[in-house]
Steps between C-alpha positions, in 0.01 A plus 500: 500500500274211598421195292136398465416142410274489194150375564352187346267713287788709363704191415208335322359801314824674406795263497354167393265638236781700336743205476370355167547837330855528639587150378350577158700824480826318581431240229418775250825683578697179439330448163559860393869475591532197269344671196691684230234757409195639676247716316286742698157634409393806697154655499384810690136601528251706698186301552314607810307813596770632732740511202741261673763376264590135468798331343518145375830329431526159331828313448529253211777241481560151370636236736633161400 
């Protein structure tokens, strides 16, 4: 199996632009691990003409 060096475009468009969301996710996981209770609100709906279903999940918690 050969290794291909990623191009400049791939690094910029894929890796660098996704880093803030990865950092945010790590910080969110740390906060959720510190909480005692987490409440979830879940909503499912069909809203487009192709009858595609969507699900929304919201987590509520209080941090100090």
